[in-house]
MIVEX-741197 format. One record per residue: x, y, z of N, C-alpha, C in turn; residue in one letter. Coordinates in nm, 3 decimals, always signed. Atoms other than C-alpha are relative to their C-alpha. Last residue first. Example, Ala and Ser with C-alpha at 12.3 -4.5 7.8 and 13.67 -1.06 7.14 Angstrom:
BEGIN
[[-0.082; -0.119; -0.006]; [+1.367; -0.106; +0.714]; [-0.077; +0.109; +0.073]; "s"] [[+0.089; -0.119; +0.000]; [+1.230; -0.450; +0.780]; [+0.090; +0.120; +0.000]; "a"] 
//
This chain:
BEGIN
[[+0.121; +0.058; +0.072]; [-2.973; +0.062; +1.276]; [-0.017; -0.024; -0.163]; "g"] [[+0.025; -0.091; +0.107]; [-2.583; +0.071; +1.360]; [-0.182; -0.067; -0.052]; "a"] [[+0.016; +0.035; +0.142]; [-2.462; -0.184; +1.583]; [-0.097; +0.085; -0.013]; "v"] [[+0.101; -0.091; +0.034]; [-2.281; -0.084; +1.899]; [-0.007; -0.061; -0.118]; "a"] [[+0.122; +0.086; +0.029]; [-2.043; -0.327; +2.055]; [-0.138; +0.069; -0.073]; "a"] [[-0.048; +0.069; +0.100]; [-1.790; -0.055; +2.089]; [-0.094; -0.139; -0.052]; "p"] [[+0.051; +0.176; -0.034]; [-2.032; +0.122; +2.285]; [+0.083; -0.024; -0.101]; "d"] [[+0.103; +0.037; -0.118]; [-1.947; +0.529; +2.269]; [-0.037; -0.146; +0.023]; "e"] [[-0.120; -0.061; -0.079]; [-1.690; +0.551; +1.992]; [-0.054; +0.022; +0.136]; "r"] [[-0.156; +0.092; -0.059]; [-1.883; +0.261; +1.836]; [+0.092; +0.086; +0.089]; "r"] [[+0.081; +0.089; -0.133]; [-2.214; +0.464; +1.813]; [+0.146; -0.067; +0.042]; "l"] [[-0.006; -0.104; -0.134]; [-2.001; +0.724; +1.583]; [-0.074; -0.105; +0.117]; "l"] [[-0.129; -0.090; -0.008]; [-1.864; +0.475; +1.327]; [-0.002; +0.081; +0.133]; "i"] [[-0.086; +0.064; -0.137]; [-2.161; +0.264; +1.351]; [+0.111; +0.045; +0.002]; "g"] [[-0.133; -0.064; +0.038]; [-2.388; +0.543; +1.169]; [+0.082; -0.073; +0.090]; "l"] [[-0.035; +0.081; +0.090]; [-2.733; +0.456; +1.146]; [+0.136; -0.004; -0.032]; "y"] [[+0.110; +0.104; -0.012]; [-2.889; +0.603; +1.461]; [+0.079; -0.122; -0.104]; "a"] [[-0.079; +0.061; -0.054]; [-2.648; +0.897; +1.388]; [-0.018; -0.153; +0.051]; "k"] [[-0.055; +0.108; +0.112]; [-2.893; +0.985; +1.118]; [+0.118; -0.083; +0.070]; "w"] [[+0.012; +0.087; -0.021]; [-3.062; +1.193; +1.376]; [+0.046; -0.156; -0.050]; "p"] [[+0.158; -0.028; -0.052]; [-2.867; +1.517; +1.377]; [-0.046; -0.186; +0.049]; "g"] [[+0.044; +0.084; +0.072]; [-2.528; +1.485; +1.174]; [-0.171; -0.044; +0.024]; "v"] [[+0.051; -0.059; +0.142]; [-2.408; +1.763; +1.301]; [-0.100; -0.112; -0.077]; "e"] [[+0.119; -0.062; -0.013]; [-2.375; +1.622; +1.674]; [-0.067; +0.045; -0.159]; "a"] [[+0.104; +0.098; -0.095]; [-2.119; +1.350; +1.607]; [-0.152; +0.087; +0.017]; "d"] [[+0.136; -0.055; +0.060]; [-1.959; +1.584; +1.347]; [-0.090; -0.066; +0.019]; "h"] [[+0.001; -0.129; -0.025]; [-1.568; +1.557; +1.511]; [-0.168; +0.074; -0.069]; "s"] [[+0.048; -0.043; -0.119]; [-1.666; +1.195; +1.545]; [-0.001; +0.189; +0.047]; "g"] [[+0.163; -0.033; -0.023]; [-1.643; +1.131; +1.195]; [-0.047; +0.032; +0.161]; "a"] [[+0.056; -0.093; +0.100]; [-1.286; +1.251; +1.203]; [-0.156; -0.003; -0.016]; "m"] [[-0.056; -0.142; -0.012]; [-1.161; +1.089; +1.501]; [-0.092; +0.101; -0.059]; "g"] [[+0.084; +0.001; -0.106]; [-1.322; +0.745; +1.391]; [-0.028; +0.159; +0.071]; "a"] [[+0.124; -0.018; +0.054]; [-1.132; +0.786; +1.076]; [-0.124; +0.016; +0.102]; "f"] [[+0.026; -0.113; +0.064]; [-0.830; +0.859; +1.248]; [-0.151; +0.032; -0.073]; "i"] [[+0.027; -0.104; -0.065]; [-0.894; +0.568; +1.459]; [-0.009; +0.151; -0.029]; "q"] [[+0.127; +0.027; -0.026]; [-0.914; +0.340; +1.187]; [-0.040; +0.088; +0.137]; "s"] [[+0.070; -0.044; +0.119]; [-0.580; +0.439; +1.057]; [-0.162; +0.033; +0.005]; "v"] [[-0.022; -0.144; -0.057]; [-0.435; +0.318; +1.411]; [-0.083; +0.119; -0.108]; "h"] [[+0.052; -0.004; -0.160]; [-0.574; -0.014; +1.389]; [+0.052; +0.136; +0.009]; "d"] [[+0.152; +0.007; +0.009]; [-0.471; -0.015; +0.996]; [-0.055; +0.016; +0.127]; "l"] [[-0.033; -0.114; +0.109]; [-0.056; +0.087; +1.044]; [-0.217; -0.003; -0.015]; "d"] [[-0.003; -0.125; -0.094]; [-0.070; -0.166; +1.348]; [-0.054; +0.119; -0.090]; "h"] [[+0.167; +0.015; -0.044]; [-0.199; -0.457; +1.100]; [-0.009; +0.129; +0.099]; "v"] [[+0.113; -0.031; +0.083]; [+0.111; -0.377; +0.880]; [-0.160; +0.023; +0.041]; "a"] [[-0.036; -0.130; +0.039]; [+0.366; -0.362; +1.197]; [-0.094; +0.049; -0.134]; "w"] [[+0.067; -0.087; -0.079]; [+0.194; -0.662; +1.314]; [+0.007; +0.126; -0.046]; "t"] [[+0.120; +0.019; +0.036]; [+0.274; -0.881; +1.013]; [-0.081; +0.155; +0.091]; "a"] [[+0.038; -0.057; +0.162]; [+0.633; -0.748; +1.002]; [-0.169; -0.027; -0.008]; "l"] [[-0.011; -0.164; -0.028]; [+0.658; -0.865; +1.390]; [-0.037; +0.067; -0.100]; "l"] [[+0.116; -0.062; -0.053]; [+0.491; -1.195; +1.337]; [+0.017; +0.151; +0.015]; "e"] [[+0.127; +0.010; +0.079]; [+0.710; -1.297; +1.037]; [-0.099; +0.090; +0.091]; "r"] [[+0.012; -0.121; +0.070]; [+1.024; -1.202; +1.275]; [-0.140; +0.031; -0.109]; "l"] [[-0.103; +0.010; +0.111]; [+0.920; -1.440; +1.535]; [-0.010; +0.100; -0.085]; "t"] [[+0.072; -0.008; +0.080]; [+0.821; -1.363; +1.906]; [+0.065; -0.022; -0.137]; "v"] [[-0.060; +0.037; +0.116]; [+0.941; -1.504; +2.220]; [-0.073; +0.027; -0.093]; "e"] [[-0.043; +0.133; -0.009]; [+0.784; -1.348; +2.546]; [+0.089; +0.025; -0.185]; "g"] [[+0.060; +0.064; +0.102]; [+0.512; -1.109; +2.500]; [+0.067; -0.141; +0.044]; "l"] [[+0.094; +0.055; -0.063]; [+0.636; -0.850; +2.776]; [-0.053; -0.154; -0.069]; "t"] [[-0.003; -0.031; -0.183]; [+0.968; -0.741; +2.741]; [-0.112; -0.025; +0.030]; "p"] [[+0.101; -0.096; -0.058]; [+0.927; -0.926; +2.354]; [+0.045; +0.012; +0.140]; "h"] [[-0.009; +0.004; -0.104]; [+1.279; -1.154; +2.255]; [-0.097; +0.141; +0.058]; "l"] [[-0.022; -0.148; -0.071]; [+1.336; -1.207; +1.893]; [-0.040; -0.040; +0.176]; "g"] [[+0.086; -0.028; -0.114]; [+1.281; -1.525; +1.691]; [+0.093; +0.088; +0.080]; "r"] [[-0.119; -0.034; -0.127]; [+1.404; -1.605; +1.344]; [-0.082; +0.080; +0.065]; "r"] [[+0.031; +0.086; -0.158]; [+1.108; -1.739; +1.140]; [+0.121; +0.002; +0.062]; "d"] [[+0.147; -0.048; -0.103]; [+1.071; -1.475; +0.895]; [+0.014; -0.104; +0.120]; "l"] [[+0.009; -0.081; -0.117]; [+1.456; -1.497; +0.799]; [-0.152; +0.012; +0.071]; "d"] [[-0.066; +0.103; -0.057]; [+1.437; -1.713; +0.479]; [+0.035; +0.042; +0.161]; "e"] [[+0.096; +0.055; -0.034]; [+1.220; -1.454; +0.320]; [+0.037; -0.131; +0.102]; "e"] [[+0.066; +0.079; +0.093]; [+1.472; -1.229; +0.310]; [-0.112; -0.098; +0.061]; "t"] [[+0.087; +0.131; +0.003]; [+1.568; -0.941; +0.532]; [-0.042; -0.075; -0.134]; "v"] [[-0.042; +0.085; -0.133]; [+1.837; -0.637; +0.587]; [-0.052; -0.172; -0.016]; "m"] [[-0.146; +0.039; -0.013]; [+1.856; -0.453; +0.252]; [+0.013; -0.094; +0.108]; "e"] [[-0.059; +0.049; +0.127]; [+1.479; -0.452; +0.196]; [+0.126; -0.035; -0.037]; "g"] [[+0.072; +0.117; +0.000]; [+1.402; -0.329; +0.541]; [+0.044; -0.091; -0.106]; "l"] [[-0.133; +0.058; -0.083]; [+1.673; -0.045; +0.493]; [-0.078; -0.143; +0.035]; "r"] [[-0.123; +0.035; +0.094]; [+1.438; +0.069; +0.200]; [+0.095; -0.087; +0.079]; "a"] [[+0.020; +0.108; +0.083]; [+1.132; -0.008; +0.397]; [+0.087; -0.012; -0.071]; "l"] [[+0.025; +0.105; -0.057]; [+1.259; +0.218; +0.681]; [-0.005; -0.155; -0.082]; "n"] [[-0.162; +0.013; -0.050]; [+1.389; +0.515; +0.455]; [-0.016; -0.140; +0.108]; "e"] [[-0.092; +0.004; +0.083]; [+1.036; +0.533; +0.320]; [+0.099; -0.083; +0.034]; "a"] [[+0.010; +0.156; +0.018]; [+0.860; +0.505; +0.624]; [+0.086; -0.030; -0.131]; "r"] [[-0.105; +0.132; -0.105]; [+1.117; +0.760; +0.767]; [-0.107; -0.120; -0.082]; "l"] [[-0.141; -0.006; -0.007]; [+1.008; +1.007; +0.503]; [+0.040; -0.132; +0.087]; "r"] [[-0.002; +0.084; +0.170]; [+0.629; +0.944; +0.491]; [+0.110; -0.016; -0.032]; "a"] [[+0.058; +0.170; +0.001]; [+0.586; +0.994; +0.885]; [+0.072; -0.018; -0.136]; "f"] [[-0.102; +0.044; -0.091]; [+0.802; +1.340; +0.881]; [-0.037; -0.154; -0.043]; "h"] [[-0.108; -0.010; +0.080]; [+0.538; +1.440; +0.560]; [+0.115; -0.049; +0.112]; "e"] [[+0.077; +0.098; +0.132]; [+0.199; +1.336; +0.799]; [+0.153; -0.026; -0.099]; "v"] [[-0.010; +0.138; -0.077]; [+0.383; +1.505; +1.093]; [+0.002; -0.090; -0.099]; "l"] [[-0.135; +0.045; -0.034]; [+0.439; +1.826; +0.916]; [+0.065; -0.135; +0.011]; "e"] [[-0.054; +0.013; +0.133]; [+0.104; +1.836; +0.760]; [+0.133; -0.048; +0.025]; "d"] [[+0.056; +0.106; +0.093]; [-0.050; +1.791; +1.109]; [+0.084; -0.029; -0.130]; "l"] [[+0.128; +0.003; +0.073]; [+0.144; +2.093; +1.253]; [-0.010; -0.129; -0.046]; "t"] [[+0.001; +0.023; +0.157]; [+0.469; +2.056; +1.462]; [-0.144; -0.023; -0.035]; "a"] [[-0.015; -0.094; +0.120]; [+0.507; +2.234; +1.779]; [-0.019; -0.019; -0.114]; "d"] [[+0.065; -0.067; -0.061]; [+0.387; +1.960; +2.050]; [+0.005; +0.130; -0.093]; "t"] [[+0.051; -0.001; +0.140]; [+0.557; +1.672; +1.852]; [-0.093; +0.119; +0.034]; "d"] [[-0.101; -0.034; +0.136]; [+0.789; +1.566; +2.107]; [-0.060; +0.102; -0.083]; "r"] [[-0.077; -0.088; -0.026]; [+0.566; +1.613; +2.431]; [+0.115; +0.061; -0.129]; "e"] [[+0.083; -0.087; -0.091]; [+0.276; +1.366; +2.361]; [+0.109; +0.141; +0.013]; "a"] [[+0.018; -0.126; +0.067]; [+0.472; +1.188; +2.073]; [-0.053; +0.115; +0.074]; "h"] [[-0.111; -0.102; -0.022]; [+0.656; +0.950; +2.359]; [-0.064; +0.133; -0.118]; "a"] [[+0.077; -0.157; -0.001]; [+0.304; +0.836; +2.448]; [+0.135; +0.086; -0.027]; "f"] [[+0.080; -0.062; +0.091]; [+0.378; +0.490; +2.319]; [-0.056; +0.118; +0.000]; "r"] [[+0.109; -0.108; -0.047]; [+0.658; +0.441; +2.436]; [-0.082; +0.080; -0.080]; "d"] [[+0.002; -0.130; +0.092]; [+0.851; +0.114; +2.326]; [-0.115; +0.076; +0.066]; "f"] [[+0.154; -0.039; -0.026]; [+1.041; -0.112; +2.567]; [-0.060; +0.126; -0.098]; "k"] [[+0.038; -0.130; -0.043]; [+1.361; -0.193; +2.395]; [-0.146; -0.003; +0.009]; "d"] [[+0.031; -0.134; +0.127]; [+1.355; -0.542; +2.221]; [-0.004; +0.098; +0.102]; "f"] [[+0.160; -0.065; +0.051]; [+1.534; -0.843; +2.434]; [-0.022; +0.147; -0.057]; "p"] [[+0.009; -0.162; -0.044]; [+1.902; -0.944; +2.375]; [-0.159; +0.043; +0.000]; "v"] [[-0.096; -0.002; -0.119]; [+1.951; -1.328; +2.364]; [-0.015; +0.131; +0.055]; "a"] [[+0.070; +0.002; -0.136]; [+1.628; -1.401; +2.174]; [+0.119; +0.043; +0.107]; "t"] [[+0.094; +0.110; -0.011]; [+1.829; -1.337; +1.833]; [-0.075; +0.033; +0.142]; "g"] [[-0.027; +0.051; -0.101]; [+2.106; -1.106; +1.860]; [-0.107; -0.140; +0.032]; "h"] [[-0.136; -0.011; -0.079]; [+2.192; -0.953; +1.523]; [+0.010; -0.089; +0.106]; "e"] [[-0.111; +0.014; +0.122]; [+1.894; -1.044; +1.310]; [+0.132; -0.020; +0.069]; "l"] [[+0.054; +0.155; -0.007]; [+1.604; -1.026; +1.600]; [+0.135; -0.032; -0.077]; "i"] [[-0.021; +0.053; -0.102]; [+1.797; -0.680; +1.704]; [-0.069; -0.160; +0.008]; "r"] [[-0.127; +0.018; -0.008]; [+1.772; -0.584; +1.341]; [+0.036; -0.045; +0.103]; "q"] [[-0.098; +0.072; +0.127]; [+1.427; -0.638; +1.305]; [+0.089; -0.020; -0.013]; "t"] [[+0.000; +0.120; -0.022]; [+1.350; -0.457; +1.637]; [+0.007; -0.149; -0.084]; "r"] [[-0.119; +0.063; -0.096]; [+1.503; -0.179; +1.516]; [+0.014; -0.138; +0.029]; "e"] [[-0.118; +0.035; +0.057]; [+1.306; -0.181; +1.182]; [+0.121; -0.029; +0.132]; "v"] [[+0.029; +0.103; +0.098]; [+0.971; -0.213; +1.361]; [+0.146; -0.005; -0.030]; "w"] [[+0.046; +0.176; -0.017]; [+1.031; -0.015; +1.691]; [+0.038; -0.088; -0.108]; "d"] [[-0.056; +0.080; -0.156]; [+1.211; +0.325; +1.780]; [-0.020; -0.169; +0.002]; "t"] [[-0.135; -0.029; -0.095]; [+1.193; +0.553; +1.525]; [+0.064; -0.078; +0.075]; "l"] [[-0.113; -0.041; +0.101]; [+0.947; +0.451; +1.269]; [+0.122; +0.012; +0.040]; "e"] [[-0.017; +0.142; +0.027]; [+0.705; +0.346; +1.563]; [+0.125; -0.004; -0.124]; "g"] [[-0.109; +0.027; -0.106]; [+0.777; +0.686; +1.684]; [-0.003; -0.093; +0.003]; "t"] [[-0.130; -0.079; +0.006]; [+0.623; +0.860; +1.386]; [+0.117; -0.104; +0.088]; "i"] [[-0.083; +0.086; +0.055]; [+0.326; +0.605; +1.435]; [+0.127; +0.055; -0.086]; "l"] [[-0.016; +0.101; -0.059]; [+0.227; +0.777; +1.754]; [+0.079; -0.089; -0.114]; "h"] [[-0.120; -0.004; -0.121]; [+0.295; +1.109; +1.602]; [+0.019; -0.150; +0.049]; "g"] [[-0.105; -0.017; +0.084]; [+0.036; +1.026; +1.335]; [+0.145; -0.005; +0.049]; "v"] [[-0.004; +0.132; +0.065]; [-0.215; +0.894; +1.588]; [+0.142; +0.058; -0.090]; "v"] [[-0.060; +0.065; -0.081]; [-0.153; +1.220; +1.817]; [+0.002; -0.154; -0.116]; "d"] [[-0.108; -0.078; +0.000]; [-0.242; +1.454; +1.501]; [+0.064; -0.099; +0.112]; "q"] [[-0.089; +0.042; +0.129]; [-0.530; +1.228; +1.392]; [+0.144; +0.068; +0.065]; "p"] [[+0.032; -0.025; +0.133]; [-0.678; +1.259; +1.755]; [+0.120; +0.011; -0.100]; "r"] [[-0.111; -0.064; +0.061]; [-0.624; +1.016; +2.040]; [-0.066; +0.064; -0.137]; "w"] [[-0.001; +0.056; +0.132]; [-0.882; +0.890; +2.285]; [+0.108; +0.110; -0.053]; "g"] [[-0.114; +0.072; +0.004]; [-0.865; +0.917; +2.687]; [+0.020; -0.034; -0.178]; "n"] [[-0.088; -0.004; -0.120]; [-1.253; +0.966; +2.687]; [+0.127; -0.043; -0.045]; "e"] [[+0.002; -0.085; -0.134]; [-1.472; +1.053; +2.420]; [+0.116; +0.017; +0.092]; "p"] [[+0.127; +0.059; -0.116]; [-1.353; +0.813; +2.172]; [+0.014; +0.109; +0.080]; "v"] [[+0.052; +0.132; +0.043]; [-1.121; +0.865; +1.816]; [-0.138; -0.054; +0.108]; "d"] [[-0.034; +0.131; -0.001]; [-1.037; +1.217; +1.933]; [-0.076; -0.106; -0.056]; "a"] [[+0.088; +0.078; -0.086]; [-1.137; +1.546; +1.761]; [+0.065; -0.113; +0.041]; "t"] [[-0.024; -0.026; -0.151]; [-0.925; +1.807; +1.624]; [-0.065; -0.066; +0.098]; "d"] [[-0.126; +0.107; -0.041]; [-0.915; +1.662; +1.234]; [+0.042; +0.040; +0.148]; "t"] [[-0.004; +0.128; +0.031]; [-1.244; +1.768; +1.105]; [+0.115; -0.091; +0.046]; "w"] [[+0.129; +0.057; -0.055]; [-1.268; +2.117; +1.246]; [-0.062; -0.085; -0.050]; "s"] [[-0.051; +0.017; -0.146]; [-0.895; +2.182; +1.147]; [-0.148; -0.068; +0.074]; "e"] [[+0.045; -0.125; -0.109]; [-1.005; +2.157; +0.785]; [+0.031; -0.057; +0.113]; "p"] [[+0.166; +0.019; -0.030]; [-0.799; +1.916; +0.585]; [-0.024; +0.105; +0.075]; "a"] [[+0.113; -0.131; -0.008]; [-0.492; +2.085; +0.447]; [-0.136; -0.045; +0.031]; "d"] [[-0.054; -0.113; +0.049]; [-0.300; +1.724; +0.418]; [-0.076; +0.132; -0.052]; "t"] [[-0.010; -0.067; -0.099]; [-0.535; +1.468; +0.633]; [+0.060; +0.148; -0.039]; "l"] [[+0.098; -0.037; -0.104]; [-0.686; +1.225; +0.390]; [+0.015; +0.106; +0.100]; "l"] [[+0.165; -0.039; +0.051]; [-0.494; +1.227; +0.089]; [-0.082; +0.028; +0.104]; "v"] [[-0.019; -0.121; +0.071]; [-0.146; +1.243; +0.279]; [-0.122; +0.038; -0.082]; "r"] [[-0.029; -0.086; -0.057]; [-0.225; +0.983; +0.521]; [-0.026; +0.120; -0.028]; "l"] [[+0.162; -0.004; -0.037]; [-0.351; +0.738; +0.231]; [+0.008; +0.155; +0.105]; "l"] [[+0.091; -0.054; +0.098]; [+0.002; +0.831; +0.091]; [-0.150; +0.005; +0.034]; "e"] [[-0.033; -0.171; +0.020]; [+0.198; +0.755; +0.393]; [-0.100; +0.062; -0.094]; "p"] [[+0.077; -0.112; -0.111]; [-0.024; +0.431; +0.440]; [+0.066; +0.113; +0.013]; "t"] [[+0.111; -0.063; +0.041]; [+0.033; +0.268; +0.108]; [-0.050; +0.123; +0.115]; "r"] [[-0.043; -0.130; +0.096]; [+0.390; +0.181; +0.147]; [-0.119; +0.053; -0.016]; "r"] [[-0.101; -0.084; -0.051]; [+0.304; -0.071; +0.451]; [+0.009; +0.130; -0.073]; "l"] [[+0.081; -0.031; -0.076]; [+0.042; -0.278; +0.244]; [+0.078; +0.119; +0.070]; "v"] [[+0.059; -0.083; +0.078]; [+0.298; -0.315; -0.016]; [-0.125; +0.050; +0.090]; "s"] [[-0.066; -0.099; +0.005]; [+0.550; -0.423; +0.246]; [-0.070; +0.087; -0.117]; "t"] [[+0.033; -0.067; -0.098]; [+0.320; -0.722; +0.356]; [+0.054; +0.148; -0.017]; "t"] [[+0.124; -0.010; -0.008]; [+0.288; -0.869; +0.011]; [-0.031; +0.124; +0.131]; "e"] [[+0.022; -0.056; +0.122]; [+0.647; -0.852; -0.077]; [-0.127; +0.070; +0.021]; "g"] [[-0.051; -0.118; +0.019]; [+0.771; -0.974; +0.242]; [-0.062; +0.106; -0.073]; "i"] [[+0.022; -0.075; -0.151]; [+0.530; -1.246; +0.282]; [+0.048; +0.111; -0.022]; "f"] [[-0.115; -0.121; -0.010]; [+0.610; -1.362; -0.106]; [-0.049; +0.076; +0.101]; "d"] [[+0.024; -0.073; -0.046]; [+0.454; -1.728; -0.111]; [+0.115; +0.135; -0.001]; "s"] [[-0.041; -0.018; -0.115]; [+0.565; -1.963; -0.381]; [-0.027; +0.145; +0.066]; "v"] [[+0.098; +0.083; -0.003]; [+0.446; -2.046; -0.739]; [+0.020; -0.002; +0.204]; "g"] [[-0.058; +0.168; -0.074]; [+0.776; -1.959; -0.845]; [-0.104; -0.062; +0.038]; "r"] [[-0.049; +0.095; +0.105]; [+0.606; -1.693; -1.083]; [+0.053; -0.101; +0.055]; "d"] [[+0.156; +0.057; +0.058]; [+0.394; -1.552; -0.791]; [+0.063; -0.087; -0.132]; "y"] [[+0.039; +0.093; -0.113]; [+0.759; -1.503; -0.593]; [-0.118; -0.093; -0.069]; "a"] [[-0.074; +0.147; +0.074]; [+0.873; -1.321; -0.915]; [-0.025; -0.121; +0.065]; "s"] [[-0.097; +0.067; -0.108]; [+0.629; -1.049; -0.834]; [+0.042; -0.129; -0.086]; "s"] [[+0.026; +0.144; -0.005]; [+0.515; -0.881; -1.157]; [+0.092; -0.016; +0.127]; "r"] [[-0.050; +0.053; +0.086]; [+0.507; -0.486; -1.144]; [-0.008; -0.159; +0.056]; "g"] [[+0.008; +0.143; -0.039]; [+0.318; -0.218; -1.004]; [+0.109; -0.080; -0.110]; "t"] [[-0.020; +0.107; +0.114]; [+0.382; +0.161; -0.985]; [-0.006; -0.140; +0.042]; "v"] [[-0.066; +0.112; -0.011]; [+0.264; +0.392; -0.705]; [+0.007; -0.047; -0.157]; "l"] [[+0.084; +0.117; +0.102]; [+0.258; +0.743; -0.766]; [+0.039; -0.132; +0.066]; "t"] [[+0.084; +0.030; -0.038]; [+0.390; +0.966; -0.471]; [-0.092; -0.093; -0.062]; "s"] [[+0.106; -0.014; +0.117]; [+0.747; +1.017; -0.584]; [-0.160; -0.068; +0.064]; "h"] [[-0.003; -0.131; +0.017]; [+1.056; +1.011; -0.407]; [-0.103; +0.063; -0.085]; "t"] [[-0.025; -0.111; -0.103]; [+1.021; +0.691; -0.248]; [-0.027; +0.164; +0.006]; "p"] [[-0.117; -0.110; +0.025]; [+0.929; +0.506; -0.553]; [-0.048; +0.134; +0.127]; "d"] [[+0.038; -0.166; -0.001]; [+0.643; +0.252; -0.431]; [+0.161; +0.054; -0.033]; "a"] [[-0.151; -0.012; -0.021]; [+0.661; -0.121; -0.583]; [+0.011; +0.191; +0.043]; "v"] [[-0.043; -0.165; +0.013]; [+0.307; -0.246; -0.573]; [+0.111; -0.010; +0.053]; "s"] [[-0.011; -0.072; -0.144]; [+0.240; -0.634; -0.631]; [+0.063; +0.145; -0.003]; "v"] [[-0.151; -0.064; -0.040]; [+0.113; -0.829; -0.935]; [+0.005; +0.068; +0.176]; "t"] [[+0.032; -0.092; -0.114]; [-0.128; -1.094; -0.967]; [+0.128; +0.111; -0.051]; "p"] [[-0.156; +0.042; -0.037]; [-0.083; -1.245; -1.372]; [-0.033; +0.091; +0.154]; "t"] [[-0.030; -0.134; -0.063]; [-0.444; -1.302; -1.499]; [+0.132; -0.034; +0.092]; "y"] [[+0.021; +0.052; -0.158]; [-0.432; -1.569; -1.774]; [+0.039; +0.146; +0.088]; "p"] [[-0.130; -0.023; -0.032]; [-0.520; -1.378; -2.115]; [-0.014; -0.078; +0.131]; "q"] [[-0.028; -0.101; -0.067]; [-0.885; -1.430; -2.250]; [+0.180; -0.035; +0.063]; "s"] [[-0.022; +0.049; -0.122]; [-0.960; -1.699; -2.516]; [+0.043; +0.158; +0.100]; "r"] [[-0.129; -0.047; -0.057]; [-1.152; -1.519; -2.781]; [+0.042; -0.046; +0.130]; "m"] [[+0.008; -0.087; -0.115]; [-1.480; -1.720; -2.852]; [+0.162; +0.021; +0.008]; "p"] [[-0.070; +0.035; -0.117]; [-1.467; -1.894; -3.226]; [+0.017; +0.098; +0.144]; "q"] [[-0.051; -0.086; -0.039]; [-1.745; -1.800; -3.505]; [+0.064; -0.094; +0.142]; "w"] [[+0.012; +0.006; -0.148]; [-1.755; -2.030; -3.742]; [+0.038; +0.066; +0.089]; "t"] [[-0.088; -0.034; -0.107]; [-1.722; -1.955; -4.127]; [-0.073; -0.024; +0.121]; "l"] [[+0.072; -0.029; -0.083]; [-1.909; -2.162; -4.422]; [+0.101; +0.064; +0.152]; "l"] [[-0.055; +0.096; -0.142]; [-1.728; -2.158; -4.730]; [-0.060; +0.062; +0.152]; "m"] 
//
């Protein structure tokens, strides 16, 4: 009998979204029902990014040598990693979920409260960087749990009133929350790199993360 070879058919790839257990640092994955339905899962995808920030900060900053964490992202009026984490804490206390609730309860009738970007400066003077990271992680877990109870995909086009920007949607607010994390995490990387600006010697010419601290348009050689 002649046997013929038949290639194995691979199983179709099923995208997953990450779900974090707030009491444990390990991320677990589960299939998104929205993918099964063939529709967008904006909230699930956005919160998947938001869940990663506390763990990233833990890995990057907890027990890190002070010589690597006590430099600002830019030489003038910059923020050290401790300042960045403090600022993120302020957002968890007064901004993202509070503004979400304002949209759901009042729409554009009641504007958002103004956000104090520098509230951390006096509030966190006695806290260590490790303590701030853990405080942020607790607040983020609590806020994502609140968000999950408050919001559905049908709410994303509801509008609120920003005191400066005017009308904004809930979708824009949640996207900004995630991108805001990425923006400030980049500051932490820049500060840590800047802490060893002199030590890298002539290799600085090849390190864009150092060159951009002084000139945002700089391109590494």
